[in-house]
BAKOLDO-771503 format. One record per atom (N, C-alpha, C, O): chain; residue number from 0; x, y, z. Coordinates in steps of 0.05 Angstrom, whole numbers, plus 5000, padded with zeros to 4 digits. Example, Ala and Ser with C-alpha at 12.3 -4.5 7.8 and 13.67 -1.06 7.14 Angstrom:
<recs>
REC chain resi   c1   c2   c3
REC     A    0 5264 4886 5156
REC     A    0 5246 4910 5156
REC     A    0 5264 4934 5156
REC     A    0 5285 4934 5169
REC     A    1 5257 4955 5142
REC     A    1 5273 4979 5143
REC     A    1 5258 5001 5157
REC     A    1 5268 5023 5161
</recs>
This chain:
<recs>
REC chain resi   c1   c2   c3
REC     A    0 5017 4976 5000
REC     A    0 5000 5000 5000
REC     A    0 5018 5025 5000
REC     A    0 5039 5025 5013
REC     A    1 5009 5045 4985
REC     A    1 5025 5069 4983
REC     A    1 5024 5085 5010
REC     A    1 5004 5084 5025
REC     A    2 5045 5099 5015
REC     A    2 5047 5115 5039
REC     A    2 5024 5136 5041
REC     A    2 5013 5141 5062
REC     A    3 5017 5147 5018
REC     A    3 4996 5167 5016
REC     A    3 4969 5154 5026
REC     A    3 4955 5167 5041
REC     A    4 4964 5130 5018
REC     A    4 4940 5116 5026
REC     A    4 4941 5109 5056
REC     A    4 4921 5113 5070
REC     A    5 4964 5100 5065
REC     A    5 4967 5094 5094
REC     A    5 4962 5119 5111
REC     A    5 4948 5117 5131
REC     A    6 4973 5141 5103
REC     A    6 4970 5166 5118
REC     A    6 4940 5174 5118
REC     A    6 4930 5183 5139
REC     A    7 4927 5171 5096
REC     A    7 4898 5178 5094
REC     A    7 4882 5160 5113
REC     A    7 4864 5169 5127
REC     A    8 4887 5134 5112
REC     A    8 4872 5115 5129
REC     A    8 4878 5120 5159
REC     A    8 4860 5119 5175
REC     A    9 4903 5126 5165
REC     A    9 4910 5132 5193
REC     A    9 4895 5157 5202
REC     A    9 4884 5157 5225
REC     A   10 4894 5177 5186
REC     A   10 4879 5202 5193
REC     A   10 4849 5196 5197
REC     A   10 4837 5205 5216
REC     A   11 4838 5180 5179
REC     A   11 4809 5172 5181
REC     A   11 4804 5157 5207
REC     A   11 4784 5162 5221
REC     A   12 4822 5138 5213
REC     A   12 4819 5122 5237
REC     A   12 4821 5139 5262
REC     A   12 4805 5136 5281
REC     A   13 4840 5157 5263
REC     A   13 4843 5175 5286
REC     A   13 4819 5193 5289
REC     A   13 4809 5198 5311
REC     A   14 4809 5203 5267
REC     A   14 4785 5220 5268
REC     A   14 4760 5204 5278
REC     A   14 4745 5214 5294
REC     A   15 4757 5180 5268
REC     A   15 4735 5163 5276
REC     A   15 4736 5157 5306
REC     A   15 4716 5157 5320
REC     A   16 4760 5151 5315
REC     A   16 4764 5145 5343
REC     A   16 4756 5170 5360
REC     A   16 4742 5167 5380
REC     A   17 4765 5193 5352
REC     A   17 4759 5218 5366
REC     A   17 4729 5223 5366
REC     A   17 4718 5232 5387
REC     A   18 4716 5219 5344
REC     A   18 4687 5224 5342
REC     A   18 4672 5205 5361
REC     A   18 4653 5214 5374
REC     A   19 4680 5180 5362
REC     A   19 4667 5161 5379
REC     A   19 4670 5169 5409
REC     A   19 4651 5168 5424
REC     A   20 4694 5176 5416
REC     A   20 4700 5184 5444
REC     A   20 4684 5209 5451
REC     A   20 4673 5211 5473
REC     A   21 4684 5228 5432
REC     A   21 4669 5253 5437
REC     A   21 4639 5248 5440
REC     A   21 4626 5259 5457
REC     A   22 4629 5232 5422
REC     A   22 4600 5225 5422
REC     A   22 4593 5211 5448
REC     A   22 4572 5216 5460
REC     A   23 4610 5193 5457
REC     A   23 4605 5179 5482
REC     A   23 4605 5198 5506
REC     A   23 4587 5195 5523
REC     A   24 4623 5216 5507
REC     A   24 4624 5236 5529
REC     A   24 4598 5253 5528
REC     A   24 4586 5258 5549
REC     A   25 4591 5261 5505
REC     A   25 4567 5278 5501
REC     A   25 4542 5264 5511
REC     A   25 4525 5275 5525
REC     A   26 4539 5239 5502
REC     A   26 4515 5223 5510
REC     A   26 4514 5219 5540
REC     A   26 4493 5223 5552
REC     A   27 4536 5212 5552
REC     A   27 4537 5208 5581
REC     A   27 4530 5234 5596
REC     A   27 4516 5234 5616
REC     A   28 4541 5257 5586
REC     A   28 4535 5282 5599
REC     A   28 4506 5290 5597
REC     A   28 4493 5299 5616
REC     A   29 4494 5285 5573
REC     A   29 4466 5291 5569
REC     A   29 4448 5274 5587
REC     A   29 4428 5283 5597
REC     A   30 4455 5249 5589
REC     A   30 4439 5230 5605
REC     A   30 4440 5238 5635
REC     A   30 4420 5233 5649
REC     A   31 4461 5248 5643
REC     A   31 4464 5256 5671
REC     A   31 4447 5281 5678
REC     A   31 4439 5286 5700
REC     A   32 4442 5298 5657
REC     A   32 4428 5323 5661
REC     A   32 4397 5320 5662
REC     A   32 4383 5338 5672
REC     A   33 4387 5297 5653
REC     A   33 4358 5294 5652
REC     A   33 4349 5280 5678
REC     A   33 4357 5257 5684
REC     A   34 4333 5293 5693
REC     A   34 4322 5283 5718
REC     A   34 4293 5275 5714
REC     A   34 4279 5288 5699
REC     A   35 4284 5254 5726
REC     A   35 4257 5245 5724
REC     A   35 4237 5267 5733
REC     A   35 4215 5269 5722
REC     A   36 4245 5282 5752
REC     A   36 4227 5303 5762
REC     A   36 4223 5325 5742
REC     A   36 4203 5340 5743
REC     A   37 4241 5328 5722
REC     A   37 4238 5348 5702
REC     A   37 4217 5341 5681
REC     A   37 4209 5358 5665
REC     A   38 4208 5316 5680
REC     A   38 4189 5307 5661
REC     A   38 4161 5307 5673
REC     A   38 4157 5295 5694
REC     A   39 4142 5321 5661
REC     A   39 4116 5326 5673
REC     A   39 4099 5301 5677
REC     A   39 4083 5300 5696
REC     A   40 4100 5281 5660
REC     A   40 4082 5259 5663
REC     A   40 4095 5232 5656
REC     A   40 4118 5232 5647
REC     A   41 4081 5210 5659
REC     A   41 4092 5184 5655
REC     A   41 4099 5179 5626
REC     A   41 4118 5165 5620
REC     A   42 4084 5190 5607
REC     A   42 4089 5186 5579
REC     A   42 4116 5199 5572
REC     A   42 4132 5188 5557
REC     A   43 4120 5223 5582
REC     A   43 4146 5237 5577
REC     A   43 4169 5221 5590
REC     A   43 4190 5219 5578
REC     A   44 4164 5210 5613
REC     A   44 4185 5194 5627
REC     A   44 4191 5169 5610
REC     A   44 4214 5162 5607
REC     A   45 4170 5156 5601
REC     A   45 4174 5131 5585
REC     A   45 4189 5138 5559
REC     A   45 4207 5123 5550
REC     A   46 4181 5160 5546
REC     A   46 4194 5168 5521
REC     A   46 4224 5174 5526
REC     A   46 4241 5167 5511
REC     A   47 4229 5188 5548
REC     A   47 4256 5194 5556
REC     A   47 4273 5169 5561
REC     A   47 4296 5167 5552
REC     A   48 4261 5150 5575
REC     A   48 4275 5125 5581
REC     A   48 4281 5109 5555
REC     A   48 4303 5098 5552
REC     A   49 4262 5109 5537
REC     A   49 4266 5095 5511
REC     A   49 4288 5109 5496
REC     A   49 4305 5096 5484
REC     A   50 4288 5135 5495
REC     A   50 4308 5150 5481
REC     A   50 4336 5145 5493
REC     A   50 4355 5141 5479
REC     A   51 4337 5145 5520
REC     A   51 4362 5139 5533
REC     A   51 4373 5112 5526
REC     A   51 4396 5108 5519
REC     A   52 4355 5092 5526
REC     A   52 4362 5065 5520
REC     A   52 4373 5063 5492
REC     A   52 4394 5050 5487
REC     A   53 4360 5075 5473
REC     A   53 4369 5075 5445
REC     A   53 4396 5088 5442
REC     A   53 4414 5077 5429
REC     A   54 4399 5111 5454
REC     A   54 4425 5125 5452
REC     A   54 4447 5109 5465
REC     A   54 4469 5109 5454
REC     A   55 4442 5097 5487
REC     A   55 4463 5081 5500
REC     A   55 4470 5056 5484
REC     A   55 4494 5049 5482
REC     A   56 4450 5044 5471
REC     A   56 4456 5021 5454
REC     A   56 4473 5029 5430
REC     A   56 4492 5015 5423
REC     A   57 4466 5051 5418
REC     A   57 4481 5061 5395
REC     A   57 4510 5068 5404
REC     A   57 4529 5062 5390
REC     A   58 4512 5080 5427
REC     A   58 4538 5087 5438
REC     A   58 4555 5061 5443
REC     A   58 4579 5060 5437
REC     A   59 4542 5041 5454
REC     A   59 4556 5015 5459
REC     A   59 4566 5003 5433
REC     A   59 4588 4992 5431
REC     A   60 4549 5005 5413
REC     A   60 4556 4994 5386
REC     A   60 4580 5009 5375
REC     A   60 4599 4996 5365
REC     A   61 4580 5035 5377
REC     A   61 4603 5051 5368
REC     A   61 4628 5045 5384
REC     A   61 4650 5041 5372
REC     A   62 4625 5042 5410
REC     A   62 4648 5037 5427
REC     A   62 4660 5009 5421
REC     A   62 4684 5005 5426
REC     A   63 4644 4991 5412
REC     A   63 4654 4964 5405
REC     A   63 4674 4966 5381
REC     A   63 4690 4947 5377
REC     A   64 4672 4987 5366
REC     A   64 4690 4990 5343
REC     A   64 4718 5000 5352
REC     A   64 4738 4996 5338
REC     A   65 4719 5013 5376
REC     A   65 4745 5024 5385
REC     A   65 4768 5004 5385
REC     A   65 4790 5011 5376
REC     A   66 4765 4980 5396
REC     A   66 4787 4961 5395
REC     A   66 4796 4955 5367
REC     A   66 4820 4950 5362
REC     A   67 4778 4953 5348
REC     A   67 4785 4948 5320
REC     A   67 4801 4971 5309
REC     A   67 4820 4967 5294
REC     A   68 4793 4995 5316
REC     A   68 4807 5019 5307
REC     A   68 4836 5019 5318
REC     A   68 4855 5024 5304
REC     A   69 4838 5012 5344
REC     A   69 4864 5011 5357
REC     A   69 4882 4990 5343
REC     A   69 4905 4995 5338
REC     A   70 4871 4967 5337
REC     A   70 4886 4946 5324
REC     A   70 4895 4955 5296
REC     A   70 4918 4950 5288
REC     A   71 4877 4968 5281
REC     A   71 4884 4978 5255
REC     A   71 4907 4999 5257
REC     A   71 4925 4998 5240
REC     A   72 4905 5016 5277
REC     A   72 4927 5036 5280
REC     A   72 4953 5023 5287
REC     A   72 4974 5031 5278
REC     A   73 4952 5002 5304
REC     A   73 4976 4987 5311
REC     A   73 4988 4974 5286
REC     A   73 5012 4973 5282
REC     A   74 4970 4963 5269
REC     A   74 4979 4950 5244
REC     A   74 4992 4970 5225
REC     A   74 5012 4964 5212
REC     A   75 4982 4994 5225
REC     A   75 4995 5015 5208
REC     A   75 5023 5020 5218
REC     A   75 5042 5022 5203
REC     A   76 5026 5022 5245
REC     A   76 5052 5026 5257
REC     A   76 5072 5004 5251
REC     A   76 5096 5009 5249
REC     A   77 5062 4979 5249
REC     A   77 5079 4956 5244
REC     A   77 5083 4951 5214
REC     A   77 5098 4933 5206
REC     A   78 5069 4966 5198
REC     A   78 5070 4961 5169
REC     A   78 5054 4937 5159
REC     A   78 5060 4926 5139
REC     A   79 5034 4930 5175
REC     A   79 5018 4906 5168
REC     A   79 4989 4914 5161
REC     A   79 4972 4896 5158
REC     A   80 4984 4939 5158
REC     A   80 4956 4948 5153
REC     A   80 4948 4939 5125
REC     A   80 4963 4940 5106
REC     A   81 4922 4931 5123
REC     A   81 4911 4923 5097
REC     A   81 4916 4894 5090
REC     A   81 4911 4885 5068
REC     A   82 4927 4878 5110
REC     A   82 4932 4850 5106
REC     A   82 4912 4834 5123
REC     A   82 4909 4840 5147
REC     A   83 4898 4815 5111
REC     A   83 4878 4799 5125
REC     A   83 4891 4783 5148
REC     A   83 4912 4771 5144
REC     A   84 4879 4784 5171
REC     A   84 4890 4770 5194
REC     A   84 4886 4740 5192
REC     A   84 4899 4724 5207
REC     A   85 4869 4731 5174
REC     A   85 4863 4703 5171
REC     A   85 4880 4690 5149
REC     A   85 4895 4671 5154
REC     A   86 4877 4700 5124
REC     A   86 4891 4687 5102
REC     A   86 4916 4702 5093
REC     A   86 4930 4693 5075
REC     A   87 4921 4725 5105
REC     A   87 4944 4742 5099
REC     A   87 4945 4753 5071
REC     A   87 4966 4761 5061
REC     A   88 4922 4754 5057
REC     A   88 4921 4767 5031
REC     A   88 4914 4796 5035
REC     A   88 4907 4804 5057
REC     A   89 4917 4812 5014
REC     A   89 4911 4840 5017
REC     A   89 4881 4845 5019
REC     A   89 4865 4832 5006
REC     A   90 4874 4863 5037
REC     A   90 4846 4872 5039
REC     A   90 4842 4893 5018
REC     A   90 4858 4912 5016
REC     A   91 4822 4890 5002
REC     A   91 4818 4909 4980
REC     A   91 4814 4938 4989
REC     A   91 4803 4943 5010
REC     A   92 4825 4957 4974
REC     A   92 4822 4985 4981
REC     A   92 4793 4993 4983
REC     A   92 4785 5010 4999
REC     A   93 4776 4982 4966
REC     A   93 4747 4989 4967
REC     A   93 4735 4981 4994
REC     A   93 4719 4996 5004
REC     A   94 4744 4958 5004
REC     A   94 4734 4949 5031
REC     A   94 4744 4968 5052
REC     A   94 4729 4976 5070
REC     A   95 4769 4975 5051
REC     A   95 4781 4993 5071
REC     A   95 4769 5021 5069
REC     A   95 4768 5035 5090
REC     A   96 4761 5030 5046
REC     A   96 4748 5056 5043
REC     A   96 4722 5056 5059
REC     A   96 4715 5076 5072
REC     A   97 4707 5033 5059
REC     A   97 4682 5032 5073
REC     A   97 4686 5027 5103
REC     A   97 4674 5039 5120
REC     A   98 4705 5008 5109
REC     A   98 4711 5001 5137
REC     A   98 4741 5002 5141
REC     A   98 4755 4981 5139
REC     A   99 4752 5026 5147
REC     A   99 4781 5028 5149
REC     A   99 4793 5011 5172
REC     A   99 4817 5007 5173
REC     A  100 4776 5001 5190
REC     A  100 4785 4984 5212
REC     A  100 4781 4955 5206
REC     A  100 4784 4938 5224
REC     A  101 4775 4948 5181
REC     A  101 4771 4920 5173
REC     A  101 4797 4904 5178
REC     A  101 4818 4913 5171
REC     A  102 4794 4881 5190
REC     A  102 4817 4864 5196
REC     A  102 4817 4839 5179
REC     A  102 4837 4824 5178
REC     A  103 4795 4834 5165
REC     A  103 4793 4811 5148
REC     A  103 4786 4819 5119
REC     A  103 4772 4839 5115
REC     A  104 4796 4804 5099
REC     A  104 4787 4809 5072
REC     A  104 4758 4801 5069
REC     A  104 4747 4788 5087
REC     A  105 4746 4809 5048
REC     A  105 4717 4804 5044
REC     A  105 4711 4774 5044
REC     A  105 4690 4766 5055
REC     A  106 4728 4758 5032
REC     A  106 4723 4729 5031
REC     A  106 4723 4717 5059
REC     A  106 4705 4701 5066
REC     A  107 4743 4723 5075
REC     A  107 4745 4712 5102
REC     A  107 4722 4723 5120
REC     A  107 4712 4708 5136
REC     A  108 4715 4748 5116
REC     A  108 4693 4759 5132
REC     A  108 4666 4745 5125
REC     A  108 4651 4740 5143
REC     A  109 4662 4740 5099
REC     A  109 4638 4726 5091
REC     A  109 4637 4697 5103
REC     A  109 4616 4688 5112
REC     A  110 4660 4684 5103
REC     A  110 4662 4657 5115
REC     A  110 4656 4659 5145
REC     A  110 4642 4641 5156
REC     A  111 4667 4679 5159
REC     A  111 4662 4682 5187
REC     A  111 4633 4687 5193
REC     A  111 4622 4675 5212
REC     A  112 4620 4704 5177
REC     A  112 4592 4709 5181
REC     A  112 4575 4685 5176
REC     A  112 4555 4680 5189
REC     A  113 4583 4669 5156
REC     A  113 4568 4645 5149
REC     A  113 4570 4625 5173
REC     A  113 4550 4613 5180
REC     A  114 4593 4622 5184
REC     A  114 4596 4604 5207
REC     A  114 4580 4614 5231
REC     A  114 4567 4598 5245
REC     A  115 4580 4640 5236
REC     A  115 4564 4652 5258
REC     A  115 4535 4646 5254
REC     A  115 4520 4640 5273
REC     A  116 4526 4649 5229
REC     A  116 4498 4644 5223
REC     A  116 4490 4615 5227
REC     A  116 4469 4609 5238
REC     A  117 4508 4597 5219
REC     A  117 4503 4568 5223
REC     A  117 4502 4562 5253
REC     A  117 4485 4546 5262
REC     A  118 4520 4574 5268
REC     A  118 4522 4569 5297
REC     A  118 4497 4580 5311
REC     A  118 4486 4567 5329
REC     A  119 4488 4603 5302
REC     A  119 4464 4615 5314
REC     A  119 4439 4599 5308
REC     A  119 4421 4599 5325
REC     A  120 4438 4587 5285
REC     A  120 4414 4571 5277
REC     A  120 4414 4543 5290
REC     A  120 4393 4530 5290
REC     A  121 4436 4534 5301
REC     A  121 4436 4507 5312
REC     A  121 4433 4508 5342
REC     A  121 4433 4487 5355
</recs>
């Protein structure tokens, strides 16, 4: 992979990491500011609880990406970025454009998902 591409992916990964951390801080701060007493009735309270639950789930989902981002950044530092952790072939640039923290090539990822699906169905 060209140095120009590596630098671009590193910058994208660092920005994505920063956005996730910032979003997480913001959500937690907002959740701390809403008191049940501030909501006039049970419907508002229920709506607020549902909203909190959704925001926290989305935040958890985003935070689950952080370790993958860290691993991708470590791989950039070691000169191993863009190499599939399973078959050691190159991960396509188009895949990395969509998921710069991808650790598997598309073929290995599809196989992994197929196995997970089979396991979940049994």
